[in-house]
C-alpha positions in Angstrom: -78.7 -55.0 -26.9 -79.0 -51.3 -27.7 -76.4 -50.5 -30.3 -77.9 -47.1 -31.3 -74.9 -45.3 -29.7 -72.7 -46.9 -32.4 -74.7 -45.1 -35.1 -74.5 -41.9 -33.1 -70.7 -42.3 -32.6 -70.3 -42.9 -36.4 -72.2 -39.7 -37.3 -70.1 -37.8 -34.8 -66.9 -39.2 -36.2 -66.0 -40.9 -33.0 -66.1 -44.5 -34.3 -63.3 -46.2 -36.2 -64.5 -49.2 -38.3 -62.3 -52.0 -39.7 -59.0 -53.4 -38.7 -56.8 -50.8 -40.4 -58.5 -47.7 -39.1 -58.8 -49.3 -35.6 -55.1 -50.1 -35.6 -54.3 -46.5 -36.7 -56.5 -45.1 -33.9 -54.8 -47.4 -31.3 -51.3 -46.5 -32.5 -52.1 -42.7 -32.3 -53.5 -43.3 -28.8 -57.0 -42.1 -29.8 -58.9 -45.3 -29.2 -60.6 -45.7 -25.8 -62.2 -49.1 -26.3 -62.0 -51.8 -29.0 -65.1 -53.8 -29.8 -65.5 -57.1 -31.7 -68.6 -58.6 -33.1 -69.9 -61.9 -31.6 -69.4 -63.8 -34.9 -66.0 -62.3 -35.6 -63.3 -64.8 -36.7 -60.8 -66.0 -34.1 -58.1 -64.2 -36.0 -60.0 -60.9 -35.8 -60.7 -61.4 -32.1 -57.0 -62.1 -31.4 -55.9 -59.1 -33.5 -58.4 -56.8 -31.6 -57.1 -58.1 -28.3 -53.5 -57.4 -29.3 -54.4 -53.9 -30.4 -56.3 -53.2 -27.2 -53.3 -54.5 -25.3 -51.0 -52.0 -27.0 -53.0 -49.1 -25.7 -54.1 -50.8 -22.5 -57.7 -50.1 -23.4 -60.6 -52.5 -22.8 -61.4 -55.1 -25.5 -65.2 -55.7 -25.4 -66.8 -58.6 -27.2 -70.3 -57.5 -28.2 -73.3 -59.8 -28.4 -74.4 -58.3 -31.7 -73.4 -60.0 -35.0 -71.5 -58.3 -37.8 -74.6 -57.8 -39.8 -76.4 -56.1 -36.9 -73.5 -53.8 -36.3 -73.1 -53.1 -40.0 -76.7 -52.1 -40.3 -76.3 -49.6 -37.5 -73.0 -48.0 -38.7 -73.7 -48.2 -42.5 -71.0 -50.8 -43.4 -71.4 -54.3 -44.7 -69.9 -56.5 -42.0 -67.5 -54.8 -39.6 -65.8 -57.2 -37.2 -63.6 -54.7 -35.3 -64.6 -51.2 -34.1 -63.0 -48.6 -31.8 -64.6 -45.7 -30.1 -62.4 -42.6 -29.7 -64.4 -40.7 -27.1 -64.1 -41.8 -23.5 -67.4 -40.4 -22.4 -69.4 -42.0 -25.2 -67.4 -45.3 -24.8 -68.2 -45.3 -21.1 -71.9 -44.7 -21.7 -72.1 -47.5 -24.3 -70.3 -50.1 -22.1 -72.3 -48.9 -19.1 -75.5 -49.8 -21.0 -74.0 -53.2 -21.8 -73.2 -53.6 -18.1 -76.8 -52.9 -17.2 -77.9 -55.8 -19.4 -75.1 -58.2 -18.5 -73.2 -57.0 -15.4 -70.9 -60.0 -14.9 -69.4 -59.7 -18.4 -69.1 -55.9 -18.8 -69.0 -54.4 -15.3 -65.1 -54.3 -15.0 -64.8 -52.6 -18.4 -67.5 -50.1 -17.6 -65.7 -49.1 -14.4 -62.4 -48.7 -16.2 -64.0 -46.6 -18.8 -65.8 -44.5 -16.2 -62.4 -43.7 -14.6 -61.0 -42.9 -18.0 -63.9 -40.6 -18.9 -63.5 -38.8 -15.6 -59.8 -38.2 -16.3 -60.6 -36.9 -19.8 -63.3 -34.5 -18.4 -60.8 -33.2 -15.9 -58.2 -32.7 -18.6 -60.7 -30.7 -20.7 -61.7 -28.6 -17.7 -58.0 -27.9 -16.9 -57.3 -27.0 -20.5 -60.2 -24.6 -20.6 -59.1 -23.0 -17.4 -55.6 -22.6 -18.7 -56.8 -20.9 -21.9 -59.1 -18.6 -19.8 -56.2 -17.7 -17.6 -54.0 -17.1 -20.6 -56.6 -14.6 -22.0 -57.4 -12.8 -18.8 -54.0 -13.0 -17.2 -54.6 -14.8 -13.9 -52.7 -13.3 -11.0 -51.9 -10.1 -12.8 -52.9 -6.9 -11.1 -54.1 -3.8 -12.9 -52.1 -0.7 -12.2 
């Protein structure tokens, strides 16, 4: 499994690590997907599933262990992670779906749709700001 995107997301500030920061990201509606390690405790998995259900975002169980994830993100043994960027979350889950389609395909499709909506919102916001600066529809006299 290629988990290098987790390190990239951590450096970009798009990854929440640990139960408290993941819960904060979910409650503020910033989390796009919640991940748990393969060797996470049943209580941690249950808590992550509850958090993902609050936001209606996918809960993905990774095949990597806590130690492997911790080595990638620079923490000791994180059991719960959340990615806050829809595009990066889609790309990561899409890579997982390439390796194991039956387990991750539905989550990859849901995140693809979410990433497309986020890109459209960014595009509309940029157009709105541009129109505000240039005065769309105004005629020069």
